[in-house]
C-alpha positions in Angstrom: -73.0 -120.1 -20.8 -71.0 -116.8 -20.3 -69.7 -115.6 -17.0 -72.4 -113.5 -15.3 -72.4 -109.7 -15.7 -73.0 -109.3 -11.9 -69.8 -111.3 -11.2 -67.9 -109.1 -13.6 -69.2 -105.9 -12.1 -68.3 -107.0 -8.6 -64.8 -108.1 -9.8 -64.4 -104.6 -11.4 -65.3 -103.0 -8.1 -62.8 -105.0 -6.1 -59.7 -104.6 -8.3 -57.8 -101.3 -8.6 -56.6 -100.8 -12.1 -53.9 -98.4 -11.0 -52.3 -101.2 -8.8 -52.6 -103.7 -11.6 -51.1 -101.5 -14.4 -48.3 -100.1 -12.1 -47.1 -103.6 -11.6 -46.2 -103.7 -15.3 -45.2 -100.1 -16.2 -44.1 -97.0 -14.3 -47.0 -94.5 -13.9 -46.8 -90.8 -13.0 -49.8 -88.9 -11.7 -51.2 -86.1 -13.9 -54.2 -84.5 -12.2 -56.9 -87.1 -11.8 -55.2 -89.5 -14.2 -51.9 -91.5 -14.4 -49.6 -91.7 -17.4 -46.8 -93.9 -18.6 -45.1 -95.4 -21.6 -47.4 -97.7 -23.4 -46.5 -101.5 -23.0 -48.2 -102.3 -26.3 -46.1 -100.1 -28.7 -42.8 -98.3 -28.6 -42.9 -94.7 -27.7 -40.7 -92.0 -26.0 -43.4 -89.7 -24.9 -46.0 -91.2 -22.5 -49.4 -91.5 -24.1 -50.7 -94.4 -22.0 -53.3 -93.1 -19.6 -55.1 -94.7 -16.6 -58.4 -93.4 -15.4 -58.9 -94.5 -11.7 -62.4 -93.0 -11.5 -63.7 -95.3 -14.3 -61.1 -98.2 -13.7 -60.1 -97.9 -17.3 -57.1 -97.2 -19.6 -56.5 -95.7 -23.0 -53.4 -95.1 -25.1 -53.5 -92.0 -27.3 -50.6 -93.4 -29.3 -51.8 -96.8 -30.5 -55.5 -96.8 -29.5 -55.3 -99.6 -27.0 -57.9 -99.3 -24.3 -60.4 -101.0 -22.0 -60.8 -102.2 -18.4 -58.6 -104.2 -16.1 -59.7 -107.5 -17.7 -58.8 -106.1 -21.1 -55.4 -105.0 -19.8 -54.5 -108.4 -18.3 -55.9 -110.2 -21.4 -53.7 -108.1 -23.7 -50.5 -107.9 -21.7 -50.4 -111.6 -20.7 -51.8 -112.9 -24.1 -54.7 -114.6 -22.4 -58.2 -115.4 -23.6 -61.2 -113.8 -21.9 -62.0 -116.5 -19.4 -58.3 -116.9 -18.3 -58.0 -113.1 -17.9 -61.1 -113.1 -15.7 -59.6 -116.0 -13.6 -56.4 -114.0 -13.2 -58.2 -110.8 -12.1 -60.4 -112.9 -9.8 -57.3 -114.3 -8.1 -56.0 -110.8 -7.6 -59.3 -109.9 -6.0 -59.5 -113.0 -3.9 -62.7 -114.1 -5.5 -63.8 -117.5 -6.6 -65.1 -118.1 -10.1 -68.9 -118.6 -10.3 -70.2 -122.1 -10.3 -73.0 -121.6 -12.7 -70.8 -122.5 -15.6 -69.3 -120.6 -18.6 -68.1 -121.4 -22.0 -64.6 -122.5 -21.3 -63.8 -124.0 -24.7 -60.7 -121.8 -25.3 -59.5 -122.3 -21.7 -59.8 -126.1 -22.1 -57.9 -126.0 -25.4 -55.2 -124.0 -23.8 -54.9 -126.6 -20.9 -54.7 -129.4 -23.5 -51.9 -127.7 -25.3 -50.0 -127.1 -22.0 -50.5 -130.7 -21.1 -49.2 -131.8 -24.6 -46.1 -129.6 -24.1 -45.5 -131.1 -20.6 -45.8 -134.6 -22.1 -43.5 -133.7 -24.9 -40.9 -132.4 -22.4 -41.1 -135.7 -20.5 -40.6 -137.6 -23.7 -37.6 -135.5 -24.8 -36.0 -135.9 -21.4 -36.6 -139.7 -21.4 -35.0 -139.9 -24.9 -31.9 -138.0 -23.6 -31.4 -140.5 -20.9 -31.9 -143.5 -23.3 -28.5 -145.2 -23.9 -29.1 -145.4 -27.6 -29.1 -141.6 -27.7 -25.9 -141.3 -25.8 -24.4 -138.7 -28.3 -27.0 -136.2 -27.2 -26.2 -136.6 -23.5 -22.5 -136.4 -24.3 -23.1 -133.1 -26.0 -24.4 -131.6 -22.7 -21.6 -133.3 -20.7 -19.0 -131.9 -23.1 -20.5 -128.4 -22.4 -19.6 -129.1 -18.7 -23.2 -129.5 -17.5 -23.9 -131.7 -14.5 -26.7 -134.3 -14.3 -28.3 -132.1 -11.7 -28.3 -129.1 -14.0 -29.8 -131.2 -16.8 -32.6 -132.3 -14.5 -33.2 -128.8 -13.2 -33.8 -127.3 -16.7 -35.5 -130.4 -18.0 -33.2 -130.7 -21.0 -34.0 -133.4 -23.6 -33.4 -134.8 -27.0 -35.7 -135.1 -30.0 -34.9 -138.4 -31.8 -33.8 -138.5 -35.4 -37.2 -139.6 -36.5 -40.1 -138.1 -38.4 -42.8 -139.6 -36.2 -41.4 -140.5 -32.8 -43.1 -137.6 -30.8 -46.2 -137.8 -33.0 -46.8 -141.5 -32.2 -46.0 -140.9 -28.5 -48.5 -138.1 -28.1 -51.1 -140.1 -30.1 -50.7 -142.9 -27.6 -51.4 -140.4 -24.8 -54.7 -139.4 -26.4 -53.7 -136.1 -28.1 -55.2 -135.2 -31.5 -53.3 -134.2 -34.5 -55.0 -130.8 -34.3 -53.7 -130.2 -30.8 -50.2 -131.3 -31.7 -50.2 -128.9 -34.7 -51.6 -126.0 -32.6 -48.8 -126.5 -30.1 -46.3 -126.5 -33.0 -44.9 -129.8 -31.8 -46.0 -131.4 -35.1 -46.3 -130.1 -38.6 -48.8 -131.0 -41.3 -48.3 -131.4 -45.0 -50.9 -132.2 -47.6 -50.0 -134.5 -50.5 -52.4 -136.0 -53.0 -55.3 -134.8 -51.0 -54.1 -136.6 -47.9 -52.9 -135.0 -44.6 -49.5 -136.1 -43.4 -48.1 -135.3 -39.9 -44.5 -135.2 -38.8 -42.4 -134.1 -35.9 -41.3 -130.4 -35.8 -38.1 -131.2 -33.8 -35.8 -133.9 -35.0 -32.2 -134.9 -34.0 -31.8 -131.9 -31.7 -31.1 -131.3 -28.1 -34.1 -129.7 -26.5 -34.6 -126.7 -24.2 -38.1 -126.4 -22.7 -39.3 -122.9 -22.1 -41.3 -122.5 -18.9 -43.6 -119.6 -17.9 -43.9 -118.0 -14.5 -46.6 -120.4 -13.5 -44.4 -123.4 -14.2 -46.1 -124.4 -17.5 -44.0 -125.7 -20.4 -45.1 -123.3 -23.2 -42.5 -123.8 -25.9 -39.2 -125.4 -26.9 -35.9 -124.5 -28.5 -34.1 -127.2 -30.4 -30.3 -127.1 -31.2 -28.3 -129.2 -33.6 -25.2 -130.9 -32.2 -23.0 -130.1 -35.2 -22.5 -127.2 -37.6 -25.6 -127.9 -39.7 -28.2 -125.2 -40.4 -30.5 -124.0 -39.1 -28.6 -124.0 -35.8 -31.8 -123.5 -33.8 -35.5 -124.3 -34.3 -37.9 -122.6 -31.9 -41.6 -123.0 -31.3 -43.6 -120.5 -33.3 -46.4 -118.4 -31.7 -49.2 -120.6 -30.4 -52.3 -120.1 -28.3 -50.1 -120.6 -25.2 -46.9 -118.9 -26.3 -45.9 -115.6 -27.8 -42.2 -115.2 -28.6 -42.2 -111.4 -28.1 -43.3 -112.0 -24.5 -41.1 -114.9 -23.7 -38.1 -114.9 -21.3 -36.1 -118.0 -20.8 -35.4 -119.0 -17.1 -37.3 -116.1 -15.6 -39.3 -118.7 -13.7 -36.0 -119.5 -11.8 -34.4 -116.1 -11.9 -37.3 -114.3 -10.2 -36.6 -116.3 -7.0 -32.9 -115.3 -6.9 -33.6 -112.7 -4.2 -31.7 -110.0 -6.1 -32.9 -106.7 -7.5 -31.0 -107.3 -10.8 -31.1 -109.6 -13.7 -28.3 -110.8 -16.1 -29.5 -110.6 -19.7 -27.6 -113.0 -21.9 -28.1 -114.2 -25.4 -28.7 -118.0 -25.5 -30.0 -121.0 -23.6 -26.6 -122.4 -22.9 -25.3 -119.1 -21.5 -28.2 -119.0 -19.1 -27.7 -122.6 -18.0 -24.0 -122.2 -17.6 -24.4 -119.1 -15.4 -27.1 -120.8 -13.2 -24.8 -123.8 -12.7 -22.0 -121.4 -11.7 -24.2 -119.7 -9.1 -25.5 -116.7 -11.1 -29.1 -117.8 -10.7 -30.5 -114.4 -11.8 -29.5 -115.0 -15.5 -32.2 -114.9 -18.2 -32.4 -114.7 -22.0 -34.9 -113.2 -24.3 -36.0 -115.6 -27.1 -34.1 -114.1 -30.0 -32.0 -110.9 -30.2 -35.0 -108.7 -31.2 -35.6 -107.5 -27.6 -39.2 -106.3 -27.3 -41.0 -103.7 -25.1 -43.2 -106.5 -23.8 -40.1 -108.3 -22.5 -38.7 -105.1 -21.1 -41.9 -104.4 -19.1 -42.0 -107.9 -17.8 -38.4 -107.7 -16.5 -39.2 -104.4 -14.8 -41.6 -106.2 -12.5 -38.8 -108.4 -11.1 -35.7 -106.1 -11.1 -34.4 -102.6 -10.6 -31.2 -103.2 -12.7 -30.5 -105.1 -15.9 -26.9 -106.1 -16.8 -26.6 -106.9 -20.5 -24.1 -109.7 -21.2 -24.5 -110.3 -24.9 -21.9 -112.0 -27.2 -18.7 -110.1 -28.0 -19.3 -110.0 -31.8 -21.0 -107.6 -34.3 -24.4 -109.2 -33.9 -24.1 -109.1 -30.1 -23.1 -105.4 -30.1 -26.1 -104.6 -32.3 -28.4 -106.6 -30.1 -27.0 -104.8 -27.0 -27.8 -101.4 -28.5 -31.4 -102.5 -29.4 -31.8 -103.8 -25.8 -30.5 -100.5 -24.4 -32.9 -98.6 -26.5 -35.9 -100.6 -25.4 -34.9 -101.0 -21.8 -34.1 -97.3 -21.5 -37.8 -96.5 -21.6 -38.5 -98.6 -18.5 -36.5 -96.4 -16.0 -34.4 -99.5 -15.0 -30.8 -99.0 -14.2 -28.7 -100.4 -17.1 -25.2 -101.7 -17.3 -23.3 -103.6 -20.0 -20.6 -106.2 -19.7 -17.8 -106.2 -22.3 -16.9 -109.9 -22.8 -13.2 -110.5 -22.5 -11.6 -113.9 -22.7 -14.4 -115.5 -24.7 -17.2 -114.8 -27.1 -20.0 -115.4 -24.5 -20.7 -116.2 -20.9 -20.7 -119.9 -21.4 -17.2 -119.9 -23.0 -15.7 -117.5 -20.4 -16.9 -119.7 -17.5 -15.7 -123.0 -19.1 -12.3 -121.4 -20.0 -11.6 -119.0 -17.1 -14.0 -120.0 -14.4 -16.8 -118.2 -12.6 -14.4 -115.9 -10.8 -13.5 -114.2 -14.2 -17.1 -113.7 -15.1 -17.7 -112.1 -11.6 -14.8 -109.7 -12.4 -16.4 -108.7 -15.7 -19.7 -108.1 -13.9 -17.9 -105.7 -11.5 -16.4 -103.8 -14.5 -19.8 -103.4 -16.3 -20.2 -100.0 -17.8 -23.4 -97.9 -17.5 -25.4 -97.1 -20.6 -23.6 -93.8 -21.3 -20.1 -95.2 -20.8 -20.9 -98.2 -23.0 -22.2 -96.0 -25.8 -19.2 -93.6 -25.6 -16.8 -96.6 -25.7 -18.5 -98.0 -28.8 -18.2 -94.7 -30.6 -14.6 -94.2 -29.4 -13.6 -97.5 -31.0 -14.8 -96.3 -34.4 -12.3 -93.5 -34.7 -8.6 -92.8 -34.6 -8.3 -90.3 -31.8 -4.7 -89.5 -32.7 -6.0 -87.4 -35.6 -7.9 -84.2 -35.5 -10.5 -85.6 -37.8 -11.0 -88.6 -35.6 -11.4 -86.4 -32.5 -13.9 -84.2 -34.3 -16.0 -87.1 -35.5 -16.0 -88.8 -32.1 -16.9 -85.6 -30.2 -19.8 -85.0 -32.6 -21.1 -88.5 -31.9 -20.4 -88.1 -28.1 -22.5 -84.8 -28.1 -25.5 -86.8 -29.5 -25.2 -89.3 -26.6 -24.6 -86.7 -23.8 -27.6 -84.6 -25.0 -29.8 -87.4 -23.7 -28.2 -87.4 -20.2 -29.0 -85.4 -17.1 -27.2 -82.1 -16.5 -24.9 -83.6 -13.9 -24.0 -86.5 -16.2 -23.3 -84.1 -19.0 -20.9 -82.1 -16.8 -19.1 -85.2 -15.6 -18.5 -86.7 -19.0 -17.8 -83.4 -20.7 -15.1 -82.7 -18.2 -13.7 -86.3 -18.6 -13.6 -85.9 -22.4 -12.0 -82.5 -22.1 -9.2 -83.9 -20.1 -8.7 -87.0 -22.4 -8.8 -85.2 -25.7 -7.5 -81.7 -24.9 -10.7 -79.9 -26.0 -12.3 -77.3 -23.7 -15.3 -78.5 -21.7 -17.0 -75.2 -22.8 -16.7 -76.2 -26.5 -18.1 -79.7 -25.8 -21.0 -78.3 -23.8 -21.8 -75.8 -26.6 -22.0 -78.7 -29.0 -24.3 -80.6 -26.7 -26.6 -77.5 -26.4 -26.8 -77.3 -30.1 -27.8 -81.0 -30.4 -30.4 -80.5 -27.7 -31.9 -77.6 -29.6 -32.2 -79.7 -32.8 -33.7 -82.5 -30.8 -36.3 -80.3 -29.2 -37.4 -79.0 -32.6 -37.5 -82.6 -33.8 -39.6 -83.7 -30.8 -42.0 -80.8 -31.4 -42.4 -81.9 -35.0 -43.0 -85.5 -33.9 -45.6 -84.5 -31.4 -47.4 -82.6 -34.2 -47.3 -85.6 -36.4 -48.6 -87.8 -33.6 -51.5 -85.4 -33.1 -52.3 -85.6 -36.8 -52.1 -89.3 -36.7 -54.5 -89.4 -33.8 -57.0 -87.3 -35.7 -56.5 -89.6 -38.8 -57.0 -92.7 -36.7 -60.3 -91.3 -35.3 -61.5 -91.1 -38.9 -60.0 -94.3 -40.3 -60.8 -96.6 -37.4 -59.6 -100.1 -38.4 -62.3 -101.6 -36.2 -65.0 -99.5 -37.9 -63.9 -99.2 -41.6 -67.3 -97.8 -42.5 -66.7 -94.7 -40.4 -64.7 -92.7 -42.9 -67.5 -92.8 -45.5 -70.2 -92.0 -42.9 -68.5 -89.4 -40.7 -71.6 -87.5 -39.6 -73.7 -90.6 -38.9 -70.8 -92.4 -37.2 -70.2 -89.4 -34.9 -74.0 -89.3 -34.1 -73.8 -93.0 -33.2 -70.8 -92.5 -31.0 -72.3 -89.5 -29.3 -75.4 -91.5 -28.5 -73.5 -94.5 -27.2 -71.2 -92.3 -25.0 -74.1 -90.4 -23.6 -76.1 -93.5 -22.7 -73.0 -95.1 -21.1 -72.5 -92.0 -18.9 -76.3 -91.4 -18.4 -78.1 -94.7 -18.3 -81.2 -92.9 -17.0 -81.7 -91.4 -20.5 -82.3 -94.9 -21.9 -86.0 -95.5 -20.7 -86.9 -92.1 -22.3 -85.2 -92.9 -25.6 -85.5 -96.6 -26.2 -88.8 -96.3 -28.0 -87.5 -93.7 -30.4 -84.6 -95.7 -32.0 -83.0 -99.1 -32.2 -79.5 -100.4 -33.0 -80.9 -101.1 -36.5 -80.9 -97.4 -37.1 -77.1 -97.3 -36.9 -75.2 -97.0 -40.2 -71.9 -98.6 -39.2 -71.8 -102.2 -38.3 -69.2 -101.9 -35.5 -71.2 -99.2 -33.7 -74.3 -101.2 -34.2 -72.6 -104.1 -32.3 -71.7 -101.7 -29.5 -75.3 -100.4 -29.3 -76.8 -103.8 -29.2 -74.5 -104.9 -26.4 -75.2 -101.6 -24.5 -79.0 -102.0 -24.9 -78.8 -105.5 -23.6 -77.0 -104.4 -20.5 -79.4 -101.5 -20.0 -82.4 -103.7 -20.4 -81.1 -105.9 -17.7 -80.6 -103.0 -15.4 -76.8 -103.0 -15.3 -74.6 -99.9 -15.1 -72.9 -100.0 -18.5 -69.2 -100.1 -17.5 -66.5 -101.0 -19.9 -66.0 -104.4 -18.1 -69.3 -105.6 -19.5 -68.1 -105.1 -23.0 -64.8 -107.0 -22.7 -66.3 -110.4 -23.2 -68.0 -109.6 -26.5 -65.2 -107.5 -28.0 -61.5 -108.3 -28.8 -58.7 -106.5 -26.9 -58.1 -104.5 -30.1 -61.8 -103.6 -30.5 -62.0 -102.6 -26.8 -59.6 -99.7 -27.7 -62.3 -98.2 -30.0 -65.1 -98.9 -27.4 -63.0 -97.1 -24.8 -62.3 -94.1 -27.1 -66.1 -93.7 -27.7 -66.7 -94.0 -23.9 -64.1 -91.3 -23.2 -65.6 -88.9 -25.7 -68.5 -88.3 -23.3 -66.3 -86.0 -21.4 -66.4 -83.6 -24.3 -70.2 -83.8 -24.8 -73.0 -81.8 -23.4 -74.6 -85.1 -22.1 -78.1 -83.8 -22.5 -81.3 -85.6 -23.5 -81.7 -83.1 -26.3 -78.2 -83.9 -27.7 -79.2 -87.6 -27.8 -82.5 -86.8 -29.6 -80.5 -84.8 -32.2 -78.3 -87.8 -32.8 -81.3 -90.1 -33.3 -82.6 -87.6 -35.9 -79.3 -87.7 -37.7 -79.3 -91.5 -37.8 -82.9 -91.7 -39.0 -82.2 -89.2 -41.8 -79.0 -90.8 -42.7 -80.7 -93.5 -44.8 -82.1 -90.8 -47.0 -78.8 -89.2 -47.9 -75.8 -90.6 -49.6 -72.6 -91.3 -47.7 -70.0 -88.5 -47.9 -67.2 -89.2 -50.3 -64.2 -88.1 -48.1 -61.6 -89.1 -50.7 -62.1 -85.8 -52.5 -62.1 -83.5 -49.5 -59.3 -81.3 -48.4 -57.9 -81.7 -44.9 -59.7 -78.6 -43.8 -63.0 -79.8 -45.2 -62.4 -83.2 -43.6 -62.1 -81.6 -40.2 -65.1 -79.4 -40.7 -67.2 -82.5 -41.6 -66.0 -84.2 -38.4 -67.1 -81.3 -36.3 -70.6 -81.2 -37.7 -73.4 -82.1 -35.4 
C-alpha cells in the first residue's frame, strides 16, 4: 500500500522548500523566485530556480525539477519512502500507520546491516593474532589503538570466501552481499560462484552522517596493484556524494574543513588533533560533494599531495568549490608529500605552521603559473603576465588592484599596462559568456523538443503540446475537470509519457485532491519529475481558459487521423513555427 495522498499534501504544506534547498545551496531572491547554482550539474550562471508559492523547483540548465520530496530524494540519493521519511522528520510529523510498500526501504536497511556486520568482521580479523601483519601496518603508520577503534579499521583476510561464509552464517543472502558490493559473482559452466570483493587488505569503513556504514576502502600493505579497491555505487552508496570522516568533522565546532587526499591523511590529522579533516572519495571532486561541504563550513583549506596529480586535483577542487561561495585556501606541502608524512616526520606543529601559511585561491593560482616560467627573461615575464591577467580577470575590482600593484612592483611593469591586459581579457570573456548563454538558450529549446523522458514528443510536436497544455491547465484549474472529463480520456493522448501523467492527474482529481507536484513524486522518478515540473510551469504562459482546453482536446482527437510530423527534414525556423502552433 502506498503512502496516502492526504499525508503527502499535509507534509507539503508544513515544509518550506526554500528552507530545505537553502541548506544545500546558496539562493538569491529574484522577484517572487529564488535562484542559485544547480546542485545536479556544473554551471557558472545560476539556472536553478525555487518557486516558494508552489513549493517547487526547476533547473533551466539540466531540467531537474519537482517538489521538496523530489529534491531530497535526488540530492541525498534516497528512494521515495526514505525521502518522505526524511521530509516528515523535518516537519515533525510521524509516518502514517496504515502501511506502505517499504520493499526498497527494507532492502536498504538490509544492505546497511550487512555493511555493519562486515565492518565488525574486518575489525575482529584485524585484532586476531594470526593477522598480526595487518595490525603492524597501522602501528608502523603511528596509529594508536584508540584511533584504530575510533575509525573502526579492519583487515580483509587473504581468503576468497571468509566474508561470504561469515555473512551467510548471519542470514544474509548472496543477492544482498552482491548488491552491497561486498561479494562478487562469476558464472562458470552455468553455475554461479561467489567470492569476497576485498582480500588481504587493510580496511577503512566509510560512514555516513547518520552513522551508517555505507561502503569500504581496502588498501594493500605492499606495493602491489591496484593500491586501493573501493566499494562501487550501490543502493546505499554513491561515490560522487561520499565524503570520508565528515560524520566526525561536522562535530569539530569549527567553521572550516581541511580537505585532504586519502584515508590515512584524514586519520593522521584527526589523531594529531585536527578533527575537522575530511577526504573526498577519489580526486575527481564533485559538485555534490562541494554542496554537501557548504552545509558544514564557511571555509575549505585544500591540503592535497605535493605532486603533479595532487596539484591537478587541487585545481579541479578549486574550480568546483569556487561555485559555492565558500572561502578557499590552499596549503603547499613542504617537508613531505602529504599530511600523514609531514606529521610523522616533523610533528603536528609543522603542519599547523603550513595551515597558517595557506594561500587564498588567487595567490595559489598565481604561484602555480609563476613556477612555469623563467621570470628573469622578458619572454618569461610576458607569458606569466598574460596568464596572470586571465586569473585576475575573475577577481573583484579591489583584488585586481591589489595584485596588479604587487605584480607591478615585483616585475617592473606598470600597473596601468597590467590592468589594460586584464580589461582586454574581461571583454573577451564577456563575449564568450554571451555566446554561451545563447547556446544554453538554444539547448533549452532543443531539450523541450527532444525530451528524453518523452521520446515520442519530437515526432508529434503539435499533439504533445496540446497534451501538455491540457495537463498544465487542469493542474492549475482543477475546477475545469468536471466540465471536461466526459469529453476526453488519457487514451486520447498520443505520447505514452504524457498519457501516464494524465492518468495520474485524473486519478487525483477523481479523488478530490488539489493536483500538486507532490502527488506525482511517488509515481515518477526524480528524472521524470523534471519533465512533469516543466509542464506544470508552462501554465504560466497559457490563457488557462476552458476554451483553450477544449481546443487541445480537439487537436488530440484529430491527431489519430493525421500522420506524425517528420521533424528530421525541417529547418530550425520551420521547427520553431511548428512548436508554436496551437
